[in-house]
N, C-alpha and C positions, 0 to 999 in steps of 0.2 A: 518486535519480539524476534529473537534468534536463539538457536541452541548450538552448543559446541559439540564436539564429537563424543564427549563423555556424558552428554545428556543434560548438562546444566543449562538453565535458562538465563538469557541476558536481555535487558530492556533499556531503551533510552526513552526519556520522557521530559516534560517541562512542568515547571510550576511558575508562580509569579516571581520567583527569585532567580529563574534561569534554567539551565540545562542540567539534567541528572542522568546518572547511569546506575543500574542495579543488576545484581546477579545472586543466584542461590548456589553458586559453585562450591561454597564452603559448608553447605547444608541449609542454614537459615538465610534469609534475604539480607543483603548488605547493600547500602546505597551511598553514593558520593556525588557531590556537586562538582561539575566540570567548569572551570573558570571560563566565563564568556559574558559579553555584554547581554543585557536583557532588553526587551522580552525575546524569548525563543518560542516560536509557534509551530514548528514542524521538525520532525527528526526521522532518521532512518538508521538502522544498526545492522552490522554484519560482524561475524566472528570467524576467524580462520582456524585451521586444525590445531594450532598451538595455543588457542584461547586468546589471541590478540584481538582487540576490539577496534572497529572503525565506526564512527558516528558522523553522519552529515546532518546539518541543521540550518534552518533559516533564522537569521539573527535580525530582530526588528529594530534595533537602535540605529544601525548603519545600513539596513535593508540589503543584506548580502547573504550569500551561501558559503558555508564553511565546512571543513572536514577536520575532525580531531581523532587521534589514535593514541592508544597506550602501548604501542609496539615496543617503545624504548623503556617502558616502566613508568614513565610520567606522561601526562597528556600533552601532546604536541598538536597545535592547531594550524591549519593552512587555509588561506582564503581561496575559494573556488571562483566566485563571481561577485563583483562588487560595483557593477556599472549601472547603478540605479536600483529601483525596487524590483528585486528578482527573487524567485524561489519560495514564495510563501506556500505554494502548493507543491511540495517537494516529496519525491519518493526515491528509494535507492534499492539496488539489487547487486549481488555479486555473481560473476559468471563462472564457468567451469574451470577457468584458468586462474581464478582468484582476483581478477581485476574488478574494481568498483565502477558501477554505472549509476547515473542519476537521470531523472527527468523532472521538469517543473514547468509551470507557466510563469511568464514574466509578469511584471507588476500590473499591466493592464489586461492580463490574460489573453493577449492577442497573438502570442507566439509560444509554441511548444518547444522547449529547449531540451536537448539531450547532451549528456556529458559522460566521459570515460576517463579513468585514471590508469595510465600505463607507464611503467618505469618511474613512478612517483610524480608524473606530470598530468595535470588535468587538461583535457581538450573539450571544448564546447562547440556545438553547432545547432542551428535551427532545424528541427524536424518538420515543422510546418508553421507558416505565418498566417495571420488573418483567422485565427481559430475561434475567437470569442469563446474561450474555453470555460468549462464548468469545472469546479474543484471536485475531486482531486484526480489527476491522471494516475494510471497504474503502469508498472514496469515489471516485465518478466524476462529473464535471460534464458534463451534457448541455446545452450552451449555458450557461444560468444556473440550470438545475435540478439539484439534488443527487440522486444515486442511490447508495444505501448497501446493502451486503450485510453481514450479521453472523450469527454463530451464537448460538443460544439453547441453553444446556446441556441443558435438558430437552425442548425442542421442535424443535430442528433449525435448518436454514438459513432465514433470513428476508431479504426484500428490502423496502426502504423508499424511498419517493419523496415529494417535495412538489410534484409537477407541477400539482396542482389548487389549491395554496395552503395546504393542510393536509396533515399527514403521513398517508400510507396505508402500512400494513405488511401484507405478505402472506406466507404460507408458501411455501417453495420445495421443501424436502426435509425431511420430517418424520423424527424419530428422535432417539435419545439421543446427545449429544455429537457432533453433526454440524454443520459449518459454520465451524469455526475456521480462522484463517489464510486468509481468503478474499480474492479479488480480483474486481472487477466492471468491465465495460466495455460500451458500446453501439456497435454497428457502423453502417455507412452505411445499412443497410436499416431501422434502427430496432429491431433485435433486441438483447436483453440477454443477456450471457454471464457466468457466474460460475464460478470455480474455487474449490475449498475442500477441507478435510481431513475425512475421516470417521475418528474415533478408535476404533481397536480395539487393545487391548493387544498390542503386538509385531506388529500386522498392519494398521496403518492404510492408508488408501487415498486416492489422488488422485481427487476427484470433480469433475464438471462438470455445470452445469445451464444451460438456455437456454429462453426463451419464444418461440422463432422459429416454433413451430407454433401459437401462440395460447394455449397453456397451458404451465406449467413441466414440463419433462422433464429428468430427471437420469440420469447414467450414470457408471460407474466407468471411469476412463481408465488408471490404473496401480495395481496392488496388490502390486508387488514390494517386499520389504524395508521394510515399515512406512513407506510413502511418503506424499507429499502435503502436506508441511509447507511453510510460508512461500511460498505460491503467489503468482505475479505473472502477470496475464493482459493480453493485448492482442488486439483483433479488428479486422482491416482487410482489405479486398479479398477477402472470402469465406473468409479463413483465421483460425482461432483459434490463438493462441500462448500457451503456459503454461510458465513457468519455476518449478521447485519443488525441494524437497529430499527425498531419501530418507534416512531417519535410521538405517538399519541395513544393513550393519554399519559403514559409514564416513561416512554423511551425504553421499552423492554429490549434485552439482548436476546436475539433469536438465532436459530440455526435451521438451514434447509439442506437436504441431501437428495440427489437424484441417482438412482441405480436402474437396473433393468426393469423394475416395477413402476418407475415414475418418481414423482417428487413426494417427499414427506417434510413437514415443518414442525418445529417444536420450540419451546422457550428454554433458553439457557438460564436466565435469571430475570425475575420481575420485581426485585426488591427496590429498584432505584431507577434513575435515568442514566443511560449509557451512551458512549460515543468512542471514537478513536480506536476502532477494532483493528487487530492484527491477528492473523491465523497462520500457523505453520505446523508441519509435522516435526516431531522430535526424532532423534536417531532410531528410536524403537518403532517408529511408524504411528505413534499416538498423536491425535490432534490436540493442539493447545491454542487458546484464544486469549490474548491480552486485551484489556479495555480500560477506559476511564469511567469512573462512576461519579455521579453528580455530587456525592458527599465528599468530594475532594479526596478520592481514593483511586489507586491503581490496582487492578485485579487481574488474576490469571485463572482461567477455567480449563480443566483437563477433561477430555472425553474418555470415560471409563468403558472399556470393551464389554 
């Protein structure tokens, strides 16, 4: 999910027919299929100030990562990485200069890969090898500096940054099968916030970690109904916002917020089973969450002040 400067929403998503793009820029929602091999299993979207759209995606027929853009008026696609099974766990973000950045786990989830497009050319590098990664990593651009959170199956939640010119990876929350489905953000005070899942069979938890005290401190936010999947986090104005999925019994779409008084949680919707959450602020500062519903539907929820 992304918004343009006029407040219109833009989404990229997949069906069993391939890759799709949708927008409500004309008032009602309009959708189009983007020519691509299928299946497509992961996408990320960004919109510039002129309303031009960039989408990156994992294409499962040839097992590669591609980028497509409508900057010229028609969709033009570029191969980013095609050296084997790469990119199924794919995320994208745009930096303050308008450059696109991606992060993904390779086919064996043993390497965390980072990429940037500058002057129309993609450059890829390994941020960490030997990760035994858990899906899905998260990417936040602090100006032009990438911040990545990801789970290591045996070692727990990790945080990686290239602020000094080389990659530095540090542990956040140690433990077995911790850190999957994470989301990361940096607030105005310079503090980093991460939401993530702690896997416990039939009893998973929504976890949260921050370095605002100078060291990483983690806590459990919600432990009801095997919760904490598909997290999406935003931090602004002293408040941390998390959208996430509770997978039992019905996969409710939920929301947690932390302000000076502590955490509160509530349900966004309980009518179906949900997944694939994405949460952003629109230009007016209003929260919006896009999601997949099990009834083969794509949804958008807006937070009414």
